[in-house]
N, C-alpha and C positions, 0 to 999 in steps of 0.2 A: 648428538653428544648423550651420553648416560643421564638418566632423569635427576640425578643428585649433583653430577657435575657442576662446579660453577665456571661461567664464562671467562675466560681468561682476555688479557687485554691482547688486541689485532693491531698490525701495524700494516699500512701500505708499502708494497716493496719498492725499493729506493728504484728511482729511474736508473736503467740501464745505459753506462756513459760509455762513449767509443771507447775501443781497446786501439789507442793509436792516435797520432797528429792527424786533425784533417787537411786536406788538399783540395786542389781545383774539384770542382762538379764534373760531370760527363759532359753538359752542355758547353760549360768553357772550354774542356779540351779539345771539343769538336771546332768549336769557333776558333781558338788559336790555330788549331792543326790546319784548317781550311784558309786562313789567312798565310799561313807558313807555307802552304802549296803553290800559292800565287806568288809568291816571292822565289820561290824556289823554280818554279815554272817560267817567270821573266829571266832569273839569271841564267837559268839554261841556255836560252835563246839567245842571251848575249853574247856569253863566253864561249860558246860554239859557233857564234857568228852564222845563226840563221837571217839573222838581219845586219845590217853594217850596225858598228859599235856607234855610230855618230847618232844612232834613233834611238838610243838608250839615255837614260838620265840616273845618275847615282842617287841611292838612297841610303837608308840605314833600318835596319831591320835587326834586334836583338842584338845590337852592339856591334854588327858587323856590316860593312860597306857592301851593296848587293845593288842590281839594277832594275830598271823599270822601264819598259818601251814606253817611249814617247808618242808612237802611233796612235791615234783614239780606235781605229778600226781592230787593231792587236788589244789594244787595254781594255775593251770591251767584252770580245771575244772570252779573253782570259777569265775575265769575272763574271760570265756566263758560265761558263765551265765549272769553275770553282764552286760556284752558287750548287748547281746541279751536285757535283761531288761532295759538298757538304751536306746537302739533304740525305745522300746514300750513307754517309758516314755514320749522320746522325739515328738513322734507321740499324745502322750494324751490318749493311749489305756492301758496302764497296769493300774488295778485297785486293785489288790491285790496280794502281795507276801508272799508264805508260807513257814518255813523251818519246816519242819514235822519229827521228830526224831521218829524213831519205832523200834520195836523189831528184829533181824535176823531170831529167829524161828518162830514166827507167823506173821511179816509184820504187826501189828497191829499198830497204830500209839500210844506214850507214851504223846508226847509233840508238840503242834504248837505255832511257835510262828509267829503272822499273823499281815503283815503289810499291811495295808489300805492307797491308793493313791488316793487324789482328786486333782483338776487343776482348774486353772483360764480360764474364757473364751478364745478360742484359736484363734478367730477373729481378723485377721491381724498379726498372728504370723509365716506365711509363710515368707521362704526366708530370708532376710536381719531383719526382724521383731524378730527374734529370738536372734538375737543379740544387740538389742537395749536395753539399761536400762529401768527400769520398774520403773514406780512412786510409792512411798510408800511400795517399795520392799525393805527386808532387807539389809543392806550391806553384804559384804563379812564376815567382823568382826563379825557382828551380827548373820548372819548365822551361821556361826563357833561356837559360843556361845550357841546357841542352839542345835547345835548338840552334843556340848559338854555336856550339861545337861542330852539328851539323852542316851549319852555313860555311865555316870556317872551311870545312874537310872538302865542301861540292866547290869552292873558288879554286883551292889546289888542284882540285881534278883534272882541270884544264891542263895544265903541263904534261900530263900523264896520258893524254889520249893522241891518237894521231890526229892531224887537219882533216878537216872535210874539204870537198872540192871546192873554189870559191866560186861564187853565184850560181850554185847548181843545186841548192836545198831547198827542201820545204818541210814542215813537220806535221805532224798530229798527236791529239791526247786520245788514248785509249783507256777506257775503264771499265774492267769485269767486275761483276757483282757475284755475291754467295748464291744469290735466286735464280742468275741468269737470265734477268728480266730486263730489258732495256732501263737505263738510269733514266728517273725523271727530270723534267726542267724545274727549275726554281719557280715558284708561283707566281703568274702572272706575265712568264715569258715561255718563248717557243722554243722546244727542246733543241740543243744544238746537236744532238747525236743521231748517228748513220750507223748501219752495219759496219764492224771495223772489217778491213781485208785482213784475210789469213797471214800474209806475209808481213804484216805489222805487227804480230802478236809473237810472245814467246811461247812456243807450245810446249806443254805439259805432258802430251801423249807421246808416250815411246814409240809406239807404233806408227805414228806417223811421222815423228821426228827425233829418231834415236840419237843423233848427233847434233850438237849446236855450239856455236862459239861460245868460249868460256865467259862467265861472268865475275865481274870484279866487284867485291862488296866494298860499298862507299861508307855509310854509316847507318847506325841504327839507334832510334828512339824510343826508349822503354820509360812508358808512364806507368804502365800495370793498368791503365784503363783504354788506350787505344796505342798501340805500337806501330811505328814506323820502321821499315828497314830499305834500304837504296841500295840497287845496284845498277851498275852499267855495262852495257855490252857493245864491245864494237864488232860490227856485222862483215860478213865475208866479200859485199859490195864495195866495201872501203879495204880491209886487210889485204883480201886474195886468199884469206886463208878460211877453209871450209872443211866439215866433216871431223870434227874432234871429239873423241872422247872425254868426257868430264864426269 
């Protein structure tokens, strides 16, 4: 300052307050959506009768009646798969999860339940940032209401789809990542993943698959943190309809 100037009062700038309400953190969103995916997978296996309905028990999730397999091996497998998907979601690398139902005799897909995953920018989300509340994200209650609407729509979907061949179905879970690397296993467990069969996946390469069966949009959950969108596809092996322009 000039030599003869008197020093004026100084103040510490006020703390910058968040410009909007605080909602769930990134970690809370990942944990909630991973648990939600486990519910969705069990419910698909039940309502599409991959296993007999008597092998499922009714539960409630987000205020909606859902299903869970009674068989320990099925429950353990789904739990391990979801744990691995959760780790990929935490890293922001899981971009698509597909539950494919196919025939045991030919291995051809009958239905695909496709869940696309989108993320907010993850800069600053390292370490403690993952547990910080996010401005304008939904609250835990609001997120639960959105997931409730998703589950209600999923349950109603069964009446819109053609029946699968009785006692001739199996299933697989396909995970596609943004980095095209094999998904990791949860800590302390063996990886449940093997390379996916080309027939099980929905090809996005128009040179390879210029036509495919139509996709029915089921529901989207937009949180602004991690967004989910589900589509279902009935395949030619079941419908007998092939080579459709969409």
